[in-house]
BALUM-494758 format. One record per residue: residue in one letter; z, y, x of N, C-alpha, C, O, CB in turn. Coordinates in nm, 2 decimals. Glycine has a CB too. Example, Ala and Ser with C-alpha at 12.3 -4.5 7.8 and 13.67 -1.06 7.14 Angstrom:
# residues 2
+---+--------+--------+--------+--------+--------+--------+--------+--------+--------+--------+--------+--------+--------+--------+--------+
! r !     nZ !     nY !     nX !    caZ !    caY !    caX !     cZ !     cY !     cX !     oZ !     oY !     oX !    cbZ !    cbY !    cbX !
+---+--------+--------+--------+--------+--------+--------+--------+--------+--------+--------+--------+--------+--------+--------+--------+
! a !   0.78 !  -0.57 !   1.32 !   0.78 !  -0.45 !   1.23 !   0.78 !  -0.33 !   1.32 !   0.85 !  -0.33 !   1.42 !   0.90 !  -0.45 !   1.13 !
! s !   0.71 !  -0.22 !   1.28 !   0.71 !  -0.11 !   1.37 !   0.79 !   0.00 !   1.29 !   0.80 !   0.11 !   1.34 !   0.57 !  -0.06 !   1.41 !
+---+--------+--------+--------+--------+--------+--------+--------+--------+--------+--------+--------+--------+--------+--------+--------+
# end
This chain:
# residues 77
+---+--------+--------+--------+--------+--------+--------+--------+--------+--------+--------+--------+--------+--------+--------+--------+
! r !     nZ !     nY !     nX !    caZ !    caY !    caX !     cZ !     cY !     cX !     oZ !     oY !     oX !    cbZ !    cbY !    cbX !
+---+--------+--------+--------+--------+--------+--------+--------+--------+--------+--------+--------+--------+--------+--------+--------+
! m !   0.00 !  -0.12 !   0.08 !   0.00 !   0.00 !   0.00 !   0.00 !   0.12 !   0.09 !   0.08 !   0.13 !   0.18 !   0.12 !   0.00 !  -0.10 !
! r !  -0.09 !   0.22 !   0.06 !  -0.10 !   0.34 !   0.14 !  -0.03 !   0.45 !   0.06 !  -0.05 !   0.47 !  -0.06 !  -0.25 !   0.38 !   0.17 !
! a !   0.05 !   0.53 !   0.14 !   0.12 !   0.64 !   0.08 !   0.02 !   0.76 !   0.09 !  -0.04 !   0.79 !   0.19 !   0.25 !   0.67 !   0.15 !
! r !   0.02 !   0.84 !  -0.02 !  -0.06 !   0.96 !  -0.02 !   0.03 !   1.08 !  -0.02 !   0.13 !   1.09 !  -0.10 !  -0.16 !   0.97 !  -0.14 !
! l !   0.00 !   1.18 !   0.06 !   0.08 !   1.30 !   0.06 !   0.01 !   1.40 !  -0.02 !  -0.10 !   1.44 !   0.01 !   0.10 !   1.35 !   0.21 !
! t !   0.07 !   1.45 !  -0.13 !   0.01 !   1.55 !  -0.21 !   0.11 !   1.66 !  -0.24 !   0.23 !   1.64 !  -0.23 !  -0.04 !   1.48 !  -0.34 !
! g !   0.05 !   1.77 !  -0.28 !   0.14 !   1.88 !  -0.33 !   0.23 !   1.93 !  -0.22 !   0.19 !   1.95 !  -0.11 !   0.21 !   1.84 !  -0.45 !
! r !   0.36 !   1.95 !  -0.26 !   0.46 !   2.01 !  -0.17 !   0.48 !   1.92 !  -0.05 !   0.51 !   1.97 !   0.06 !   0.58 !   2.03 !  -0.25 !
! t !   0.48 !   1.79 !  -0.07 !   0.51 !   1.69 !   0.03 !   0.41 !   1.71 !   0.15 !   0.46 !   1.71 !   0.27 !   0.50 !   1.55 !  -0.02 !
! s !   0.28 !   1.72 !   0.12 !   0.19 !   1.74 !   0.23 !   0.21 !   1.87 !   0.31 !   0.19 !   1.87 !   0.43 !   0.04 !   1.73 !   0.18 !
! r !   0.24 !   1.98 !   0.23 !   0.26 !   2.10 !   0.30 !   0.39 !   2.09 !   0.39 !   0.39 !   2.15 !   0.50 !   0.28 !   2.22 !   0.20 !
! v !   0.49 !   2.03 !   0.35 !   0.61 !   2.01 !   0.43 !   0.58 !   1.94 !   0.55 !   0.62 !   1.98 !   0.66 !   0.73 !   1.94 !   0.35 !
! w !   0.51 !   1.83 !   0.54 !   0.48 !   1.75 !   0.66 !   0.39 !   1.83 !   0.76 !   0.40 !   1.82 !   0.88 !   0.41 !   1.62 !   0.62 !
! s !   0.29 !   1.90 !   0.70 !   0.20 !   1.97 !   0.79 !   0.27 !   2.08 !   0.86 !   0.24 !   2.11 !   0.98 !   0.08 !   2.03 !   0.71 !
! v !   0.37 !   2.15 !   0.80 !   0.44 !   2.25 !   0.87 !   0.53 !   2.19 !   0.97 !   0.54 !   2.24 !   1.08 !   0.53 !   2.33 !   0.77 !
! r !   0.60 !   2.08 !   0.94 !   0.69 !   2.02 !   1.04 !   0.61 !   1.96 !   1.16 !   0.66 !   1.96 !   1.27 !   0.76 !   1.90 !   0.97 !
! l !   0.49 !   1.92 !   1.14 !   0.41 !   1.87 !   1.25 !   0.34 !   1.98 !   1.32 !   0.27 !   1.95 !   1.42 !   0.31 !   1.76 !   1.20 !
! g !   0.34 !   2.10 !   1.28 !   0.28 !   2.21 !   1.34 !   0.13 !   2.21 !   1.31 !   0.05 !   2.27 !   1.39 !   0.30 !   2.20 !   1.49 !
! l !   0.08 !   2.15 !   1.20 !  -0.06 !   2.14 !   1.17 !  -0.11 !   2.24 !   1.07 !  -0.22 !   2.22 !   1.02 !  -0.09 !   2.00 !   1.13 !
! r !  -0.02 !   2.33 !   1.03 !  -0.05 !   2.41 !   0.91 !  -0.19 !   2.48 !   0.92 !  -0.26 !   2.49 !   0.83 !   0.06 !   2.52 !   0.90 !
! n !  -0.22 !   2.53 !   1.04 !  -0.35 !   2.61 !   1.06 !  -0.44 !   2.54 !   1.16 !  -0.52 !   2.61 !   1.22 !  -0.32 !   2.75 !   1.09 !
! a !  -0.43 !   2.42 !   1.18 !  -0.51 !   2.35 !   1.28 !  -0.66 !   2.35 !   1.24 !  -0.74 !   2.36 !   1.33 !  -0.46 !   2.21 !   1.30 !
! e !  -0.69 !   2.34 !   1.11 !  -0.82 !   2.32 !   1.07 !  -0.90 !   2.45 !   1.09 !  -1.02 !   2.44 !   1.14 !  -0.83 !   2.29 !   0.93 !
! p !  -0.85 !   2.57 !   1.06 !  -0.94 !   2.69 !   1.08 !  -0.97 !   2.71 !   1.22 !  -1.09 !   2.76 !   1.25 !  -0.86 !   2.81 !   1.02 !
! q !  -0.88 !   2.69 !   1.31 !  -0.91 !   2.71 !   1.46 !  -1.02 !   2.61 !   1.50 !  -1.11 !   2.65 !   1.58 !  -0.79 !   2.69 !   1.54 !
! a !  -1.01 !   2.49 !   1.46 !  -1.12 !   2.39 !   1.50 !  -1.25 !   2.43 !   1.44 !  -1.35 !   2.42 !   1.50 !  -1.07 !   2.25 !   1.45 !
! l !  -1.25 !   2.48 !   1.31 !  -1.37 !   2.52 !   1.25 !  -1.43 !   2.64 !   1.32 !  -1.56 !   2.64 !   1.35 !  -1.35 !   2.56 !   1.10 !
! v !  -1.35 !   2.74 !   1.36 !  -1.40 !   2.85 !   1.44 !  -1.46 !   2.81 !   1.57 !  -1.57 !   2.85 !   1.61 !  -1.29 !   2.95 !   1.46 !
! f !  -1.39 !   2.71 !   1.64 !  -1.44 !   2.66 !   1.77 !  -1.58 !   2.60 !   1.75 !  -1.67 !   2.63 !   1.83 !  -1.34 !   2.56 !   1.82 !
! v !  -1.60 !   2.52 !   1.65 !  -1.72 !   2.45 !   1.63 !  -1.83 !   2.55 !   1.59 !  -1.95 !   2.54 !   1.63 !  -1.71 !   2.34 !   1.52 !
! l !  -1.80 !   2.64 !   1.50 !  -1.90 !   2.74 !   1.46 !  -1.94 !   2.83 !   1.57 !  -2.06 !   2.86 !   1.58 !  -1.84 !   2.82 !   1.34 !
! v !  -1.85 !   2.87 !   1.66 !  -1.89 !   2.95 !   1.77 !  -1.98 !   2.88 !   1.86 !  -2.08 !   2.93 !   1.91 !  -1.76 !   3.00 !   1.85 !
! a !  -1.94 !   2.75 !   1.89 !  -2.02 !   2.67 !   1.98 !  -2.16 !   2.65 !   1.92 !  -2.26 !   2.66 !   2.00 !  -1.96 !   2.53 !   2.01 !
! s !  -2.17 !   2.62 !   1.80 !  -2.30 !   2.60 !   1.73 !  -2.38 !   2.73 !   1.73 !  -2.50 !   2.72 !   1.76 !  -2.28 !   2.55 !   1.59 !
! a !  -2.32 !   2.84 !   1.70 !  -2.39 !   2.96 !   1.69 !  -2.45 !   3.00 !   1.83 !  -2.56 !   3.04 !   1.84 !  -2.30 !   3.08 !   1.64 !
! m !  -2.37 !   2.98 !   1.93 !  -2.41 !   3.02 !   2.07 !  -2.53 !   2.93 !   2.11 !  -2.62 !   2.97 !   2.18 !  -2.30 !   3.01 !   2.17 !
! k !  -2.52 !   2.80 !   2.08 !  -2.63 !   2.71 !   2.11 !  -2.75 !   2.74 !   2.04 !  -2.86 !   2.74 !   2.09 !  -2.58 !   2.56 !   2.09 !
! l !  -2.74 !   2.78 !   1.91 !  -2.86 !   2.82 !   1.83 !  -2.92 !   2.95 !   1.89 !  -3.04 !   2.97 !   1.88 !  -2.82 !   2.85 !   1.69 !
! l !  -2.84 !   3.03 !   1.95 !  -2.89 !   3.16 !   2.02 !  -2.94 !   3.13 !   2.16 !  -2.97 !   3.22 !   2.24 !  -2.78 !   3.26 !   2.02 !
! e !  -2.95 !   3.00 !   2.19 !  -3.00 !   2.95 !   2.32 !  -2.92 !   3.00 !   2.44 !  -2.98 !   3.03 !   2.54 !  -3.14 !   2.99 !   2.33 !
! m !  -2.79 !   3.00 !   2.43 !  -2.70 !   3.03 !   2.54 !  -2.70 !   2.91 !   2.64 !  -2.69 !   2.80 !   2.59 !  -2.55 !   3.06 !   2.49 !
! p !  -2.72 !   2.94 !   2.76 !  -2.72 !   2.83 !   2.86 !  -2.58 !   2.75 !   2.86 !  -2.48 !   2.80 !   2.82 !  -2.74 !   2.88 !   3.00 !
! t !  -2.59 !   2.62 !   2.89 !  -2.48 !   2.53 !   2.87 !  -2.36 !   2.57 !   2.96 !  -2.25 !   2.57 !   2.91 !  -2.52 !   2.39 !   2.91 !
! l !  -2.38 !   2.62 !   3.08 !  -2.27 !   2.66 !   3.17 !  -2.20 !   2.78 !   3.11 !  -2.08 !   2.78 !   3.11 !  -2.32 !   2.69 !   3.31 !
! q !  -2.27 !   2.88 !   3.06 !  -2.21 !   3.00 !   3.00 !  -2.14 !   2.96 !   2.87 !  -2.03 !   3.01 !   2.85 !  -2.32 !   3.10 !   2.97 !
! l !  -2.19 !   2.87 !   2.80 !  -2.13 !   2.82 !   2.67 !  -2.00 !   2.75 !   2.71 !  -1.90 !   2.77 !   2.64 !  -2.22 !   2.73 !   2.60 !
! g !  -2.00 !   2.67 !   2.81 !  -1.88 !   2.60 !   2.85 !  -1.77 !   2.70 !   2.89 !  -1.65 !   2.68 !   2.86 !  -1.91 !   2.51 !   2.97 !
! v !  -1.81 !   2.80 !   2.97 !  -1.71 !   2.90 !   3.01 !  -1.66 !   2.98 !   2.89 !  -1.54 !   3.00 !   2.88 !  -1.78 !   3.00 !   3.11 !
! l !  -1.74 !   3.01 !   2.80 !  -1.70 !   3.08 !   2.68 !  -1.60 !   3.00 !   2.60 !  -1.50 !   3.05 !   2.55 !  -1.82 !   3.12 !   2.59 !
! l !  -1.63 !   2.87 !   2.58 !  -1.55 !   2.78 !   2.50 !  -1.41 !   2.76 !   2.57 !  -1.31 !   2.75 !   2.50 !  -1.62 !   2.65 !   2.47 !
! v !  -1.41 !   2.74 !   2.70 !  -1.29 !   2.73 !   2.77 !  -1.20 !   2.86 !   2.76 !  -1.08 !   2.85 !   2.73 !  -1.31 !   2.70 !   2.92 !
! g !  -1.27 !   2.97 !   2.77 !  -1.19 !   3.10 !   2.75 !  -1.14 !   3.11 !   2.60 !  -1.03 !   3.16 !   2.58 !  -1.29 !   3.22 !   2.77 !
! l !  -1.22 !   3.06 !   2.51 !  -1.17 !   3.06 !   2.37 !  -1.05 !   2.98 !   2.35 !  -0.95 !   3.01 !   2.28 !  -1.28 !   3.02 !   2.27 !
! v !  -1.05 !   2.86 !   2.41 !  -0.94 !   2.77 !   2.40 !  -0.82 !   2.82 !   2.47 !  -0.70 !   2.81 !   2.42 !  -0.98 !   2.63 !   2.45 !
! l !  -0.84 !   2.87 !   2.59 !  -0.72 !   2.92 !   2.68 !  -0.66 !   3.05 !   2.63 !  -0.55 !   3.07 !   2.65 !  -0.76 !   2.92 !   2.82 !
! i !  -0.75 !   3.14 !   2.58 !  -0.70 !   3.27 !   2.54 !  -0.70 !   3.30 !   2.39 !  -0.60 !   3.34 !   2.33 !  -0.79 !   3.38 !   2.61 !
! g !  -0.81 !   3.27 !   2.33 !  -0.83 !   3.30 !   2.19 !  -0.74 !   3.23 !   2.09 !  -0.68 !   3.29 !   2.01 !  -0.97 !   3.28 !   2.15 !
! l !  -0.73 !   3.10 !   2.11 !  -0.65 !   3.02 !   2.02 !  -0.50 !   3.04 !   2.03 !  -0.43 !   3.05 !   1.93 !  -0.67 !   2.87 !   2.04 !
! p !  -0.44 !   3.06 !   2.15 !  -0.30 !   3.09 !   2.16 !  -0.27 !   3.23 !   2.10 !  -0.17 !   3.25 !   2.04 !  -0.26 !   3.09 !   2.31 !
! v !  -0.36 !   3.33 !   2.12 !  -0.34 !   3.46 !   2.07 !  -0.35 !   3.45 !   1.91 !  -0.26 !   3.51 !   1.85 !  -0.45 !   3.56 !   2.11 !
! w !  -0.44 !   3.37 !   1.86 !  -0.45 !   3.35 !   1.71 !  -0.31 !   3.29 !   1.67 !  -0.26 !   3.34 !   1.56 !  -0.56 !   3.26 !   1.68 !
! g !  -0.26 !   3.19 !   1.74 !  -0.14 !   3.13 !   1.70 !  -0.02 !   3.23 !   1.70 !   0.07 !   3.22 !   1.61 !  -0.11 !   3.01 !   1.79 !
! a !  -0.01 !   3.31 !   1.80 !   0.09 !   3.41 !   1.82 !   0.09 !   3.51 !   1.70 !   0.19 !   3.55 !   1.65 !   0.09 !   3.48 !   1.95 !
! i !  -0.03 !   3.56 !   1.67 !  -0.04 !   3.65 !   1.56 !  -0.01 !   3.59 !   1.43 !   0.06 !   3.65 !   1.35 !  -0.19 !   3.71 !   1.55 !
! d !  -0.05 !   3.46 !   1.41 !  -0.02 !   3.39 !   1.29 !   0.13 !   3.37 !   1.28 !   0.19 !   3.39 !   1.17 !  -0.09 !   3.26 !   1.28 !
! a !   0.20 !   3.33 !   1.39 !   0.34 !   3.31 !   1.38 !   0.42 !   3.44 !   1.36 !   0.52 !   3.44 !   1.29 !   0.39 !   3.25 !   1.52 !
! a !   0.37 !   3.55 !   1.41 !   0.43 !   3.68 !   1.39 !   0.42 !   3.73 !   1.25 !   0.51 !   3.81 !   1.20 !   0.38 !   3.79 !   1.49 !
! t !   0.32 !   3.69 !   1.17 !   0.31 !   3.73 !   1.04 !   0.39 !   3.66 !   0.93 !   0.40 !   3.70 !   0.82 !   0.16 !   3.72 !   1.00 !
! h !   0.45 !   3.55 !   0.97 !   0.54 !   3.47 !   0.88 !   0.68 !   3.53 !   0.87 !   0.73 !   3.58 !   0.97 !   0.55 !   3.32 !   0.93 !
! p !   0.73 !   3.54 !   0.75 !   0.87 !   3.59 !   0.74 !   0.97 !   3.51 !   0.81 !   0.95 !   3.39 !   0.84 !   0.90 !   3.61 !   0.59 !
! e !   1.09 !   3.57 !   0.84 !   1.20 !   3.50 !   0.91 !   1.24 !   3.37 !   0.83 !   1.28 !   3.27 !   0.89 !   1.31 !   3.59 !   0.92 !
! s !   1.24 !   3.37 !   0.70 !   1.28 !   3.26 !   0.62 !   1.20 !   3.14 !   0.65 !   1.24 !   3.02 !   0.64 !   1.28 !   3.29 !   0.47 !
! t !   1.07 !   3.15 !   0.68 !   0.98 !   3.04 !   0.71 !   1.03 !   2.97 !   0.84 !   1.04 !   2.85 !   0.84 !   0.84 !   3.09 !   0.73 !
! w !   1.08 !   3.05 !   0.94 !   1.12 !   2.99 !   1.06 !   1.26 !   2.92 !   1.05 !   1.29 !   2.83 !   1.12 !   1.12 !   3.09 !   1.17 !
! q !   1.34 !   2.97 !   0.96 !   1.47 !   2.91 !   0.93 !   1.46 !   2.77 !   0.87 !   1.54 !   2.68 !   0.89 !   1.56 !   3.00 !   0.85 !
! r !   1.35 !   2.75 !   0.79 !   1.33 !   2.62 !   0.73 !   1.28 !   2.52 !   0.83 !   1.30 !   2.40 !   0.81 !   1.23 !   2.63 !   0.61 !
! v !   1.21 !   2.56 !   0.93 !   1.15 !   2.47 !   1.02 !   1.25 !   2.44 !   1.13 !   1.22 !   2.36 !   1.22 !   1.02 !   2.53 !   1.09 !
+---+--------+--------+--------+--------+--------+--------+--------+--------+--------+--------+--------+--------+--------+--------+--------+
# end
């Protein structure tokens, strides 16, 4: 029997596991990579751009996202 996480339960688990906003960052990463390749960016430059995005852009996004949550959110986690 497989358990399904729905409604409030899935949100609680995703927050506890730190996965609350994992999907948008992954989507942005893939869309940026696809867009740059469609614009015929050379592979080496694309690689440097994506490494920079992962090392700088995603942590900054996470810090901004964390700063926008009210204090009560952090007390529950």
